[in-house]
VOVO-469498 format. One record per residue (C-alpha): residue in three letters; x, y, z; residue number from 1. Coordinates in steps of 0.05 Angstrom, whole numbers, plus 5000, padded with zeros to 4 digits. Last residue first. Layout:
VOVO-469498
atom r = ALA, x = X, y = Y, z = Z, k = NUM $
...
***
This chain:
VOVO-469498
atom r = ASN, x = 6892, y = 5332, z = 2545, k = 315 $
atom r = ASP, x = 6919, y = 5320, z = 2476, k = 314 $
atom r = PHE, x = 6969, y = 5263, z = 2474, k = 313 $
atom r = GLU, x = 6941, y = 5223, z = 2416, k = 312 $
atom r = SER, x = 6925, y = 5284, z = 2373, k = 311 $
atom r = GLY, x = 6995, y = 5313, z = 2382, k = 310 $
atom r = SER, x = 7027, y = 5245, z = 2369, k = 309 $
atom r = SER, x = 6986, y = 5235, z = 2306, k = 308 $
atom r = ARG, x = 7005, y = 5302, z = 2280, k = 307 $
atom r = ARG, x = 6949, y = 5350, z = 2267, k = 306 $
atom r = TYR, x = 6917, y = 5361, z = 2200, k = 305 $
atom r = PRO, x = 6846, y = 5361, z = 2225, k = 304 $
atom r = LEU, x = 6818, y = 5386, z = 2292, k = 303 $
atom r = ASP, x = 6793, y = 5330, z = 2336, k = 302 $
atom r = PHE, x = 6719, y = 5316, z = 2348, k = 301 $
atom r = THR, x = 6709, y = 5271, z = 2409, k = 300 $
atom r = SER, x = 6651, y = 5314, z = 2434, k = 299 $
atom r = MET, x = 6651, y = 5333, z = 2508, k = 298 $
atom r = ASP, x = 6637, y = 5407, z = 2497, k = 297 $
atom r = PRO, x = 6631, y = 5435, z = 2567, k = 296 $
atom r = LEU, x = 6559, y = 5446, z = 2591, k = 295 $
atom r = GLU, x = 6517, y = 5510, z = 2588, k = 294 $
atom r = ARG, x = 6521, y = 5510, z = 2513, k = 293 $
atom r = GLN, x = 6482, y = 5446, z = 2505, k = 292 $
atom r = ILE, x = 6490, y = 5440, z = 2429, k = 291 $
atom r = LYS, x = 6428, y = 5418, z = 2391, k = 290 $
atom r = GLU, x = 6408, y = 5490, z = 2372, k = 289 $
atom r = TRP, x = 6478, y = 5501, z = 2344, k = 288 $
atom r = GLU, x = 6468, y = 5443, z = 2295, k = 287 $
atom r = GLU, x = 6406, y = 5477, z = 2267, k = 286 $
atom r = LYS, x = 6444, y = 5542, z = 2259, k = 285 $
atom r = ALA, x = 6500, y = 5505, z = 2223, k = 284 $
atom r = LEU, x = 6451, y = 5471, z = 2176, k = 283 $
atom r = ARG, x = 6421, y = 5539, z = 2158, k = 282 $
atom r = LYS, x = 6491, y = 5570, z = 2148, k = 281 $
atom r = GLU, x = 6509, y = 5511, z = 2103, k = 280 $
atom r = GLU, x = 6447, y = 5523, z = 2060, k = 279 $
atom r = ASP, x = 6463, y = 5598, z = 2055, k = 278 $
atom r = THR, x = 6535, y = 5582, z = 2034, k = 277 $
atom r = LEU, x = 6592, y = 5587, z = 2083, k = 276 $
atom r = THR, x = 6656, y = 5625, z = 2070, k = 275 $
atom r = GLY, x = 6727, y = 5609, z = 2047, k = 274 $
atom r = SER, x = 6789, y = 5576, z = 2072, k = 273 $
atom r = ILE, x = 6824, y = 5508, z = 2073, k = 272 $
atom r = GLY, x = 6885, y = 5510, z = 2027, k = 271 $
atom r = HIS, x = 6929, y = 5467, z = 2072, k = 270 $
atom r = LYS, x = 6974, y = 5526, z = 2093, k = 269 $
atom r = ARG, x = 6912, y = 5568, z = 2099, k = 268 $
atom r = ILE, x = 6879, y = 5528, z = 2154, k = 267 $
atom r = GLU, x = 6813, y = 5563, z = 2163, k = 266 $
atom r = TYR, x = 6758, y = 5540, z = 2211, k = 265 $
atom r = VAL, x = 6698, y = 5564, z = 2173, k = 264 $
atom r = PHE, x = 6655, y = 5608, z = 2219, k = 263 $
atom r = PRO, x = 6588, y = 5598, z = 2252, k = 262 $
atom r = HIS, x = 6556, y = 5651, z = 2298, k = 261 $
atom r = GLY, x = 6532, y = 5619, z = 2363, k = 260 $
atom r = ASN, x = 6544, y = 5677, z = 2409, k = 259 $
atom r = LYS, x = 6604, y = 5645, z = 2443, k = 258 $
atom r = ASN, x = 6636, y = 5634, z = 2376, k = 257 $
atom r = TYR, x = 6622, y = 5574, z = 2334, k = 256 $
atom r = ARG, x = 6675, y = 5538, z = 2292, k = 255 $
atom r = ILE, x = 6655, y = 5499, z = 2230, k = 254 $
atom r = VAL, x = 6702, y = 5448, z = 2197, k = 253 $
atom r = LYS, x = 6678, y = 5436, z = 2127, k = 252 $
atom r = ASP, x = 6663, y = 5368, z = 2096, k = 251 $
atom r = ASN, x = 6589, y = 5388, z = 2087, k = 250 $
atom r = ILE, x = 6582, y = 5408, z = 2161, k = 249 $
atom r = ILE, x = 6633, y = 5385, z = 2212, k = 248 $
atom r = ARG, x = 6626, y = 5413, z = 2283, k = 247 $
atom r = TYR, x = 6670, y = 5453, z = 2330, k = 246 $
atom r = PHE, x = 6650, y = 5490, z = 2394, k = 245 $
atom r = SER, x = 6691, y = 5541, z = 2431, k = 244 $
atom r = ARG, x = 6668, y = 5569, z = 2499, k = 243 $
atom r = ARG, x = 6703, y = 5515, z = 2540, k = 242 $
atom r = ARG, x = 6767, y = 5526, z = 2501, k = 241 $
atom r = HIS, x = 6764, y = 5601, z = 2515, k = 240 $
atom r = GLU, x = 6756, y = 5586, z = 2590, k = 239 $
atom r = MET, x = 6817, y = 5541, z = 2586, k = 238 $
atom r = GLU, x = 6858, y = 5596, z = 2553, k = 237 $
atom r = ASN, x = 6834, y = 5646, z = 2605, k = 236 $
atom r = TYR, x = 6857, y = 5599, z = 2660, k = 235 $
atom r = LEU, x = 6925, y = 5587, z = 2629, k = 234 $
atom r = VAL, x = 6938, y = 5661, z = 2622, k = 233 $
atom r = PRO, x = 6910, y = 5680, z = 2691, k = 232 $
atom r = ASN, x = 6954, y = 5631, z = 2730, k = 231 $
atom r = LEU, x = 6949, y = 5641, z = 2805, k = 230 $
atom r = GLU, x = 6891, y = 5691, z = 2805, k = 229 $
atom r = ALA, x = 6850, y = 5653, z = 2753, k = 228 $
atom r = ASN, x = 6862, y = 5588, z = 2791, k = 227 $
atom r = VAL, x = 6839, y = 5620, z = 2857, k = 226 $
atom r = GLU, x = 6775, y = 5646, z = 2823, k = 225 $
atom r = ASP, x = 6762, y = 5579, z = 2791, k = 224 $
atom r = ILE, x = 6768, y = 5543, z = 2859, k = 223 $
atom r = GLU, x = 6720, y = 5593, z = 2890, k = 222 $
atom r = GLN, x = 6670, y = 5579, z = 2834, k = 221 $
atom r = GLN, x = 6680, y = 5504, z = 2842, k = 220 $
atom r = ILE, x = 6663, y = 5509, z = 2917, k = 219 $
atom r = GLU, x = 6600, y = 5549, z = 2902, k = 218 $
atom r = GLU, x = 6578, y = 5500, z = 2849, k = 217 $
atom r = ASP, x = 6591, y = 5440, z = 2894, k = 216 $
atom r = THR, x = 6546, y = 5467, z = 2948, k = 215 $
atom r = LYS, x = 6569, y = 5497, z = 3013, k = 214 $
atom r = GLY, x = 6555, y = 5471, z = 3083, k = 213 $
atom r = GLU, x = 6616, y = 5426, z = 3087, k = 212 $
atom r = ALA, x = 6663, y = 5481, z = 3063, k = 211 $
atom r = GLU, x = 6694, y = 5494, z = 3132, k = 210 $
atom r = ILE, x = 6711, y = 5421, z = 3140, k = 209 $
atom r = GLU, x = 6744, y = 5421, z = 3071, k = 208 $
atom r = TRP, x = 6784, y = 5483, z = 3091, k = 207 $
atom r = ASP, x = 6814, y = 5444, z = 3149, k = 206 $
atom r = GLU, x = 6841, y = 5389, z = 3104, k = 205 $
atom r = THR, x = 6816, y = 5317, z = 3098, k = 204 $
atom r = LYS, x = 6865, y = 5269, z = 3066, k = 203 $
atom r = TRP, x = 6840, y = 5212, z = 3022, k = 202 $
atom r = ALA, x = 6848, y = 5253, z = 2958, k = 201 $
atom r = GLU, x = 6921, y = 5267, z = 2975, k = 200 $
atom r = HIS, x = 6935, y = 5192, z = 2976, k = 199 $
atom r = TYR, x = 6907, y = 5182, z = 2906, k = 198 $
atom r = LEU, x = 6938, y = 5245, z = 2877, k = 197 $
atom r = ALA, x = 7007, y = 5226, z = 2903, k = 196 $
atom r = THR, x = 7001, y = 5155, z = 2874, k = 195 $
atom r = LEU, x = 6977, y = 5180, z = 2807, k = 194 $
atom r = LEU, x = 7033, y = 5231, z = 2804, k = 193 $
atom r = TYR, x = 7085, y = 5178, z = 2822, k = 192 $
atom r = TYR, x = 7058, y = 5131, z = 2769, k = 191 $
atom r = ALA, x = 7064, y = 5187, z = 2717, k = 190 $
atom r = TYR, x = 7135, y = 5202, z = 2741, k = 189 $
atom r = ASP, x = 7155, y = 5130, z = 2733, k = 188 $
atom r = LYS, x = 7130, y = 5131, z = 2662, k = 187 $
atom r = ASN, x = 7164, y = 5198, z = 2648, k = 186 $
atom r = GLN, x = 7230, y = 5169, z = 2673, k = 185 $
atom r = LYS, x = 7222, y = 5107, z = 2630, k = 184 $
atom r = ARG, x = 7208, y = 5151, z = 2568, k = 183 $
atom r = THR, x = 7271, y = 5190, z = 2575, k = 182 $
atom r = PRO, x = 7285, y = 5265, z = 2580, k = 181 $
atom r = CYS, x = 7236, y = 5281, z = 2635, k = 180 $
atom r = SER, x = 7182, y = 5334, z = 2625, k = 179 $
atom r = LYS, x = 7136, y = 5294, z = 2581, k = 178 $
atom r = THR, x = 7081, y = 5267, z = 2626, k = 177 $
atom r = ILE, x = 7009, y = 5259, z = 2608, k = 176 $
atom r = ILE, x = 6957, y = 5239, z = 2661, k = 175 $
atom r = THR, x = 6887, y = 5218, z = 2638, k = 174 $
atom r = LEU, x = 6830, y = 5202, z = 2687, k = 173 $
atom r = GLU, x = 6768, y = 5167, z = 2658, k = 172 $
atom r = ASP, x = 6697, y = 5170, z = 2683, k = 171 $
atom r = ASN, x = 6669, y = 5161, z = 2612, k = 170 $
atom r = ALA, x = 6634, y = 5227, z = 2600, k = 169 $
atom r = ARG, x = 6663, y = 5262, z = 2661, k = 168 $
atom r = ASN, x = 6733, y = 5262, z = 2631, k = 167 $
atom r = TYR, x = 6784, y = 5280, z = 2684, k = 166 $
atom r = ARG, x = 6848, y = 5316, z = 2661, k = 165 $
atom r = HIS, x = 6808, y = 5381, z = 2661, k = 164 $
atom r = GLY, x = 6816, y = 5387, z = 2737, k = 163 $
atom r = VAL, x = 6861, y = 5335, z = 2770, k = 162 $
atom r = LEU, x = 6852, y = 5361, z = 2840, k = 161 $
atom r = ARG, x = 6777, y = 5373, z = 2835, k = 160 $
atom r = ILE, x = 6765, y = 5302, z = 2810, k = 159 $
atom r = LEU, x = 6809, y = 5275, z = 2866, k = 158 $
atom r = LYS, x = 6769, y = 5314, z = 2918, k = 157 $
atom r = THR, x = 6703, y = 5287, z = 2893, k = 156 $
atom r = ARG, x = 6728, y = 5216, z = 2892, k = 155 $
atom r = ALA, x = 6761, y = 5221, z = 2961, k = 154 $
atom r = HIS, x = 6697, y = 5248, z = 2993, k = 153 $
atom r = ASP, x = 6651, y = 5197, z = 2959, k = 152 $
atom r = ASP, x = 6695, y = 5138, z = 2976, k = 151 $
atom r = LEU, x = 6753, y = 5116, z = 2933, k = 150 $
atom r = GLU, x = 6784, y = 5048, z = 2918, k = 149 $
atom r = LEU, x = 6805, y = 5058, z = 2846, k = 148 $
atom r = ASP, x = 6775, y = 5019, z = 2788, k = 147 $
atom r = LYS, x = 6714, y = 5065, z = 2786, k = 146 $
atom r = LEU, x = 6761, y = 5123, z = 2775, k = 145 $
atom r = TYR, x = 6779, y = 5094, z = 2707, k = 144 $
atom r = VAL, x = 6853, y = 5096, z = 2690, k = 143 $
atom r = GLN, x = 6896, y = 5127, z = 2636, k = 142 $
atom r = LEU, x = 6971, y = 5141, z = 2634, k = 141 $
atom r = LYS, x = 7001, y = 5176, z = 2574, k = 140 $
atom r = VAL, x = 7077, y = 5177, z = 2564, k = 139 $
atom r = LYS, x = 7117, y = 5224, z = 2521, k = 138 $
atom r = ASN, x = 7191, y = 5208, z = 2512, k = 137 $
atom r = SER, x = 7183, y = 5194, z = 2438, k = 136 $
atom r = ASP, x = 7171, y = 5267, z = 2422, k = 135 $
atom r = PRO, x = 7244, y = 5285, z = 2409, k = 134 $
atom r = HIS, x = 7253, y = 5224, z = 2364, k = 133 $
atom r = ARG, x = 7310, y = 5179, z = 2384, k = 132 $
atom r = ILE, x = 7348, y = 5149, z = 2325, k = 131 $
atom r = SER, x = 7389, y = 5213, z = 2319, k = 130 $
atom r = PRO, x = 7411, y = 5255, z = 2260, k = 129 $
atom r = GLY, x = 7342, y = 5251, z = 2229, k = 128 $
atom r = ALA, x = 7298, y = 5212, z = 2181, k = 127 $
atom r = TYR, x = 7236, y = 5187, z = 2216, k = 126 $
atom r = ILE, x = 7204, y = 5127, z = 2248, k = 125 $
atom r = HIS, x = 7169, y = 5147, z = 2312, k = 124 $
atom r = ASN, x = 7148, y = 5102, z = 2370, k = 123 $
atom r = ILE, x = 7088, y = 5126, z = 2409, k = 122 $
atom r = THR, x = 7071, y = 5111, z = 2482, k = 121 $
atom r = THR, x = 7006, y = 5093, z = 2517, k = 120 $
atom r = ILE, x = 7001, y = 5064, z = 2588, k = 119 $
atom r = ARG, x = 6936, y = 5034, z = 2613, k = 118 $
atom r = ILE, x = 6921, y = 5024, z = 2687, k = 117 $
atom r = PRO, x = 6862, y = 4979, z = 2704, k = 116 $
atom r = ARG, x = 6898, y = 4912, z = 2701, k = 115 $
atom r = HIS, x = 6848, y = 4857, z = 2715, k = 114 $
atom r = GLY, x = 6879, y = 4788, z = 2723, k = 113 $
atom r = ILE, x = 6938, y = 4760, z = 2687, k = 112 $
atom r = ASP, x = 6921, y = 4688, z = 2702, k = 111 $
atom r = GLU, x = 6940, y = 4655, z = 2635, k = 110 $
atom r = PRO, x = 7012, y = 4678, z = 2629, k = 109 $
atom r = TRP, x = 7038, y = 4678, z = 2556, k = 108 $
atom r = PRO, x = 7086, y = 4620, z = 2546, k = 107 $
atom r = SER, x = 7161, y = 4633, z = 2554, k = 106 $
atom r = CYS, x = 7207, y = 4649, z = 2495, k = 105 $
atom r = TYR, x = 7280, y = 4627, z = 2490, k = 104 $
atom r = GLU, x = 7263, y = 4562, z = 2452, k = 103 $
atom r = THR, x = 7221, y = 4602, z = 2402, k = 102 $
atom r = LEU, x = 7278, y = 4649, z = 2383, k = 101 $
atom r = ALA, x = 7307, y = 4604, z = 2328, k = 100 $
atom r = GLU, x = 7238, y = 4590, z = 2299, k = 99 $
atom r = CYS, x = 7224, y = 4665, z = 2298, k = 98 $
atom r = HIS, x = 7289, y = 4679, z = 2262, k = 97 $
atom r = LYS, x = 7275, y = 4626, z = 2209, k = 96 $
atom r = LYS, x = 7205, y = 4655, z = 2197, k = 95 $
atom r = ILE, x = 7234, y = 4724, z = 2189, k = 94 $
atom r = ALA, x = 7284, y = 4698, z = 2137, k = 93 $
atom r = PRO, x = 7228, y = 4661, z = 2100, k = 92 $
atom r = PRO, x = 7186, y = 4726, z = 2099, k = 91 $
atom r = THR, x = 7244, y = 4769, z = 2073, k = 90 $
atom r = LEU, x = 7278, y = 4814, z = 2122, k = 89 $
atom r = HIS, x = 7350, y = 4815, z = 2095, k = 88 $
atom r = PHE, x = 7329, y = 4853, z = 2032, k = 87 $
atom r = PHE, x = 7302, y = 4908, z = 2077, k = 86 $
atom r = ASN, x = 7339, y = 4968, z = 2050, k = 85 $
atom r = PRO, x = 7368, y = 5031, z = 2079, k = 84 $
atom r = ILE, x = 7380, y = 5091, z = 2033, k = 83 $
atom r = LYS, x = 7445, y = 5124, z = 2011, k = 82 $
atom r = LEU, x = 7475, y = 5064, z = 1975, k = 81 $
atom r = LEU, x = 7420, y = 5062, z = 1922, k = 80 $
atom r = GLU, x = 7434, y = 5134, z = 1905, k = 79 $
atom r = ILE, x = 7507, y = 5120, z = 1893, k = 78 $
atom r = ASN, x = 7493, y = 5077, z = 1832, k = 77 $
atom r = GLY, x = 7558, y = 5040, z = 1812, k = 76 $
atom r = LYS, x = 7518, y = 4987, z = 1776, k = 75 $
atom r = ASP, x = 7446, y = 4996, z = 1798, k = 74 $
atom r = HIS, x = 7419, y = 5024, z = 1732, k = 73 $
atom r = PRO, x = 7411, y = 5099, z = 1719, k = 72 $
atom r = PRO, x = 7341, y = 5128, z = 1717, k = 71 $
atom r = VAL, x = 7301, y = 5122, z = 1651, k = 70 $
atom r = ASP, x = 7293, y = 5169, z = 1593, k = 69 $
atom r = GLY, x = 7224, y = 5171, z = 1562, k = 68 $
atom r = VAL, x = 7224, y = 5245, z = 1546, k = 67 $
atom r = LYS, x = 7294, y = 5274, z = 1546, k = 66 $
atom r = ASN, x = 7318, y = 5310, z = 1608, k = 65 $
atom r = THR, x = 7386, y = 5274, z = 1607, k = 64 $
atom r = ARG, x = 7422, y = 5230, z = 1657, k = 63 $
atom r = PRO, x = 7358, y = 5208, z = 1689, k = 62 $
atom r = ARG, x = 7353, y = 5224, z = 1764, k = 61 $
atom r = GLY, x = 7363, y = 5168, z = 1812, k = 60 $
atom r = MET, x = 7344, y = 5095, z = 1819, k = 59 $
atom r = ARG, x = 7343, y = 5032, z = 1776, k = 58 $
atom r = LEU, x = 7337, y = 4961, z = 1801, k = 57 $
atom r = PRO, x = 7344, y = 4899, z = 1756, k = 56 $
atom r = LEU, x = 7341, y = 4849, z = 1813, k = 55 $
atom r = PRO, x = 7389, y = 4792, z = 1830, k = 54 $
atom r = VAL, x = 7418, y = 4826, z = 1892, k = 53 $
atom r = VAL, x = 7490, y = 4803, z = 1901, k = 52 $
atom r = GLY, x = 7534, y = 4843, z = 1852, k = 51 $
atom r = PRO, x = 7489, y = 4904, z = 1857, k = 50 $
atom r = ASN, x = 7505, y = 4909, z = 1932, k = 49 $
atom r = TYR, x = 7457, y = 4952, z = 1972, k = 48 $
atom r = SER, x = 7484, y = 4970, z = 2040, k = 47 $
atom r = GLN, x = 7477, y = 4922, z = 2097, k = 46 $
atom r = ALA, x = 7426, y = 4893, z = 2146, k = 45 $
atom r = ALA, x = 7439, y = 4821, z = 2159, k = 44 $
atom r = GLU, x = 7445, y = 4753, z = 2124, k = 43 $
atom r = PHE, x = 7437, y = 4770, z = 2051, k = 42 $
atom r = VAL, x = 7465, y = 4707, z = 2019, k = 41 $
atom r = ASP, x = 7447, y = 4657, z = 2074, k = 40 $
atom r = SER, x = 7378, y = 4689, z = 2081, k = 39 $
atom r = TRP, x = 7368, y = 4678, z = 2007, k = 38 $
atom r = ASP, x = 7372, y = 4602, z = 2013, k = 37 $
atom r = THR, x = 7394, y = 4579, z = 1945, k = 36 $
atom r = VAL, x = 7361, y = 4519, z = 1912, k = 35 $
atom r = ASP, x = 7309, y = 4550, z = 1866, k = 34 $
atom r = LEU, x = 7344, y = 4618, z = 1865, k = 33 $
atom r = ASN, x = 7404, y = 4590, z = 1829, k = 32 $
atom r = LEU, x = 7453, y = 4647, z = 1836, k = 31 $
atom r = SER, x = 7502, y = 4659, z = 1780, k = 30 $
atom r = GLN, x = 7473, y = 4726, z = 1757, k = 29 $
atom r = SER, x = 7472, y = 4761, z = 1824, k = 28 $
atom r = ARG, x = 7539, y = 4728, z = 1842, k = 27 $
atom r = PRO, x = 7574, y = 4766, z = 1786, k = 26 $
atom r = LEU, x = 7594, y = 4723, z = 1725, k = 25 $
atom r = VAL, x = 7667, y = 4704, z = 1715, k = 24 $
atom r = ASN, x = 7688, y = 4691, z = 1643, k = 23 $
atom r = GLN, x = 7748, y = 4646, z = 1637, k = 22 $
atom r = GLY, x = 7817, y = 4673, z = 1619, k = 21 $
atom r = ARG, x = 7854, y = 4627, z = 1666, k = 20 $
atom r = ARG, x = 7871, y = 4684, z = 1713, k = 19 $
atom r = ASN, x = 7798, y = 4703, z = 1720, k = 18 $
atom r = HIS, x = 7759, y = 4744, z = 1669, k = 17 $
atom r = ARG, x = 7707, y = 4798, z = 1680, k = 16 $
atom r = PRO, x = 7649, y = 4808, z = 1631, k = 15 $
atom r = ALA, x = 7643, y = 4874, z = 1594, k = 14 $
atom r = GLY, x = 7594, y = 4924, z = 1623, k = 13 $
atom r = LYS, x = 7641, y = 4983, z = 1620, k = 12 $
atom r = THR, x = 7699, y = 4972, z = 1573, k = 11 $
atom r = ARG, x = 7760, y = 4933, z = 1596, k = 10 $
atom r = ARG, x = 7830, y = 4954, z = 1573, k = 9 $
atom r = SER, x = 7816, y = 5027, z = 1585, k = 8 $
atom r = VAL, x = 7852, y = 5074, z = 1537, k = 7 $
atom r = ALA, x = 7890, y = 5135, z = 1562, k = 6 $
atom r = LYS, x = 7893, y = 5190, z = 1510, k = 5 $
atom r = GLY, x = 7956, y = 5206, z = 1471, k = 4 $
atom r = LEU, x = 8027, y = 5196, z = 1494, k = 3 $
atom r = GLY, x = 8052, y = 5251, z = 1449, k = 2 $
atom r = MET, x = 8108, y = 5278, z = 1494, k = 1 $
***
C-alpha cells in the first residue's frame, strides 16, 4: 500500500514532555542530593531503576568488539535488573534503622557466667535456586573435658568412647552433626550426644571390672581390634591418617609415607605438581627427624584449597 517505514515521534534520549509541553526530567536528574534523604527515595530492596539512581552506571557486553568500546548505559539495560543491589543499605539508612530498633533492644546481661560449650555454624552466601545452602545445617559443638564434672574413671571412659573426636593436645572434645535436615535439629542432636556420652561415661560395666588389671595400652589394643572387625574400611582409613605426615617446605606441601620418604602433595587442578630439588629433599629429611612418628600427628596444618566449611568442620 506504500505506507513506508514507521517513524518514531520521539527519538531515544530526547527529553519527555508533559501535557503543557514542558520538559520533564527523570527523578535521577531532578534530585537535590544536598537536601534529599536518600533512604526516602530508595526505601527497600528493589530492582535497579535508572530513573531514580543518580549514577552513570554501565554494565554488560559492548555492542561491538572494537577496541575502547564501553558497556551499554543503564537506560533499558537488562543486565542491571538481573543482579541484586544494595542502594537501600547506605550508611545513613543503616544508622536510621538502628536508631529505630534501639527502643526494642534490651541491654546485654552482665552476669553471664562461664559457658563452656561453644557452638559453631557457618552461613553461606551463594547463587542458587534456594536461599538455604546444603551445608548450612552443619553444627560443631566443642567443650573442654576440664569443664565437665568427671572423675578419673569417667574421664578415661569418655575419651575412649569419643575416639578421634578428642584432641589430647588441648583437652578438647569436638562433636559435629550434619545428619538432620535443619540446623536446629543438628544442634539439639549434638546436645543429646554430649548428654548421652556424659552419662554413659559414669556407668561401670562388667567388662570394665574384668579389665582392672590391664594397662591402658592393652585395653586400647583390644578396642582397636574390635573397631577393625566392626568397620574395617573406616579403621583402615584412620590408620592411614595416623601414618601420614604433612609439612610445608619452600612453599610446597610435602607428604611423608610411613618410611619417611617425602613427596610433593600434588593438586593437578590447581597446577601444583612436580618434584623436589636436592636442597628441598635435604630440608625434608631434617624435618622428618623432628617428627615423633610413634605419636599421632597433632599439628594444626590443613591441606590447601579446601572449602572453608570443609576445613572448619574437619574432625
